[in-house]
N, C-alpha and C positions, 0 to 999 in steps of 0.2 A: 563674202569675197574679200580677199586682201587687196590693198592698193600698194603698189611699189613705185617710188620715185627713184629714177636712176637709169641712165642709158646702159643697155646691155654690154657696151664696150668698156664699162667700168667694173668695179667690184660688185655692182648690182647683179652681174651675171651669176655670181655664186648663189645669191638669194633666189633668183629665178630657177636655177638648176635644182635647188632644194625643193622649191614649190612644185616643180615638175615631178621630181622623185616622189613627193608626198601625194601627188594627185590632187592638189588643192587649186581651186580657181583663183585667178588674180587679174587685176587690171594694172597695166603698166603705163606709167607716165615717163617717157624716155628722156627725162631732163638730164643735162650734163651737170657736173659739179659747178657750184657757184651760180647756178641759174637763179632767177628771182624766186621760183617756187622752192628750190632747195634751201636758199638762205632764209626764207620765211619759216620753214619747218625745222631747220637745224642751224644754229648760230654759226657753225663752222662752214656751212655751205656744202658739206660733203654728202655724197650719196654712197650707198642706197639709204633710203628711208622707208620704213614700213608704217603704213597707216592702218590702224585697227580701231574703228570708232573714233573717239576723240584722242586716242593715245598715239604717240609716235615713238618708234624705236629706231635708233640709229646704230651704225656699225654693222658691217656684213656678218661678222662672226656672232655678234649678239643676236641679230635677227635670225640667223640660221639655227642657233642654239634654242632660242625661244620656240621656233616652229617645230623643230625636232622633238623637243620635250612635250610640247602641246599635243602633237599628233602621234607620239610614241613610235617614231621611226627615225632612221639615219643616225641613231645614237643609242648608247647603252644607258640604262636607267641611272638617274642621279643617286649618289650614295653607294655605288658599287665600285669594286676594284677595276672592272672593265671601263667604267666611265672615267675613273681617275687616269687610266692609261690613255684613253681617248683624248681627254683634256690635255694630257702631257704632249701628245702628238700635235694637237692644235697649237699649244703655246710654243712648241719647238719650231713649227712651221712659221708662225708669225715672227718669232725672234731671229731665226737663222736663215730663212728662205725669203720671206716677204720683206723684211727690213732692208736688206741690201737693194732689192728692187725699188722700193719706195725711195731710198736715199738716191739712187741713180736718177729717178724721175725728178726729185727735188733739185738735183744739181744740173739737170738738163733744161727744165722749163718752169719749175714752180718757184724757186727762190729768185729774188731780185738778181739781175745779171751780175752785179758786183760781188755777190756772195757765193756764186757758183764756182765749184772747183772741178772742172772736167777731168783732171788727172786722177781723181778718186775712182774712176771707172774700173781700172785694173784691180784695185783692192776690193771693190764691191763684187766683181766677178769671182774673185778668189773666195770671198766670204760666202757668196751664193753657192758655189760648188761645194765648199766644205759643209754647208747646211744640207744640201741635197744628199751628200754621202752619209751624213749623220742620220738623217731621217730614213733613208732607204736601208741603212744597216739594221734598223729596228723593224722593218716590214715583216709581217708574219704570214703572208699568203698572197693571194692575188691582189688583195687590198691591204692597206696598212695594218688594220686590226685582224687580218686573217680572211675568212670567207665572207665577212659582213662589211658591206659598203657603208661608210660613216662620213660625217661632216669633214674630218681631216682629209679624206680623199677628194672632196670637192675643192677644198682649200689648196691642196698641193697641186692638183691638176690645173686650177686657175693660175696659180703662181708660175707653173712651168710654161703655160701659154704666154703669160706676161713676159717672162724671161726671154722666150724665143722672139717675141715682138721687139724687144729692145736689144737683141743680139747678145744675150747672155747665154752662151753655149755651155752645156754640161758634158763632162766626160764620164758621167756615171752610166755604166752599161745597162743598168736595170731600169733607168727612168723611162726611156722611150717605150719598151714593152709594157711597163706599168700604165703609162698614159694611154696606150692603145686600148687597154682593158677598160679603163675608166671612161674614156670617150666613146666606147662602143655601147654604153648603156642607152637604153631606149629614151630615157628622160633627156640625156645630153643630146641625142640625135634630134629629138623634137625641138629642142631649144637652139641648136647651132645655127639654123638659118635666120633666126631672129637677131643674132648678134650683129649681123650686117656690118 
């Protein structure tokens, strides 16, 4: 059984969703970032953290990739062109969609007050929307990679929910129908009440 440290209201939700999709049992310790347990296992204090035996793995994308590769699902095989394209989607989402969201959070409550620049929000919303348009322009079917649901779908769906939470609206007409498809999955539906 896997152990996950991280509150479902954080990026830990991505890992929990992957575990639900994979049908793998897990024990959740719903610690917030910078908790005593998080700092003891990860010097940055960030969550999620995956515990497997004596080993810890940090970073939601690294954890999801490890789990997908280990269990042979949610991903194309390493060393294939499909996997290269999947990894391209992942990196694009991190660079163009998640980065503006994280910058907005940093300038809202993470950075010391004197270093925050609230006026950046309009620029970050513009960057987020450009990123959404760029990713969605590559979509090949109901899911990003076509008929197959993969890790970038989890990542993009989570980012879209994060964006909505911080009032980053998107004018992309394909995003909402796409999100309805990803969130309709049984694994997401099982997990949604736990997000609380």
